[in-house]
N, C-alpha and C positions, 0 to 999 in steps of 0.2 A: 322665489329665492330659496336656493337649497339649504336644508337644515339637518344635521345630525345631532339627536339629543340623547345623551347617555343618563342612565338612571341605575340604580342598584347598589352604589358603594356605601360604604359606611366603616363602623369599627366591629372588628371581629376577633376572636382570642385566635391564637395559633392552633392549627388543626382543624378551624372551622371552616366554612362555606360561605360563598356570596355568588349571586348571579348577576351579572351585569346585563343591561340591555342598550341596544342602539337604535332608534327609531328615525328614519329616515323620511323626509319629504322632498317631492320634486325630483326624485331620480328614479329609474327603473334599476332594481336591485341586480337583476341577471346580467346586465352590462357592466358591472362594477366588480372589481376586486376589492373586497371588503375586509378590515384587519382593525387589530386592535394594539395600541400601542401603551407604552407607561413611562413615566417619567418621576424618579424620586429626586428630593432635594439634592442638588449639586451632582447630579449626574444626567448624561443626555438623554434623549427620548430614544427608547428601544422597541423594536417589533417585537409584541408577545406573540401572537397567532393572525393568521390570515386564512381567507377561505375564498375561493372563486368557483364558480360552476364549471364542471367539466375537469377541474385541475385538483379538486380536494383542499385539504387544508395543511398547515405548517406551523410548527410553533418552535418558540425559542427553547433551547435544550433544557433550560433549568424550569421550564413549566411542563414539559412533556410527561403525560401519566398523571397530572394534577388538574391541568386546565382542559376544557373542551369547548371549540368554537363552534357556532352552529347559526342558522339563518333562515328566516321563513321570508321567500320572495314575495308572498301573496300579500304579508302583513308589513314589508318593508322594515323589517326588524332582524338584527343580528344580536346574538347572545355570546356571552363567555360566562360558563360554569366554571368556577374556581372552587376547588377542593383542596384540603390537606395544605391549607395557607400558612405561609411563613413570615416571619417579621420582615424579612428581605423582599416580600411581593408589596409591601406596603409604597404607595405611589400614588400620583394622577393617573389614571386610565382614559385614554382617547379613542375615540371611534374615528376611522378614516376610511374613505372611500374614493376610489381612483378609477376612472373610467378606462377600460380596457382598451380601446382603440385610440381614442383621442387623448388620452393622459391628465385631462384635468382633473383636480383631486378636492376633497373637502375634509375638514376637520370637525369634529364636535368641542364641546365647550369644556369636556371632563368631568370625571367625577372620582373624588378622592376615596380610596380604599386604605385603610389602615389596620395591620396586624399586631395587636400587643395584647399582652396579659393585663 
């Protein structure tokens, strides 16, 4: 059974940093578009960043220059480095994997990120 497990969330002050990780089991990373999404209370889930072998990475405008997505295919792990965090970054962050050719997709359980003084 495919599993995506996020970790690294927590409480941080404005201007601080966090690094999220997403470890995947039973998928071959290089065949998937990997992405981070987030959902704040009362708001729809939104795409934060995505990364695909050969296509590079893409970011939500509001996080460009502050967040950086990366992945290690050998470890089947994706990361989201979040710097200069703002209160509006507060949300549950979800890992997502979508097969490039076949389209089936998987979600992680989410990890809470809270940015507050």
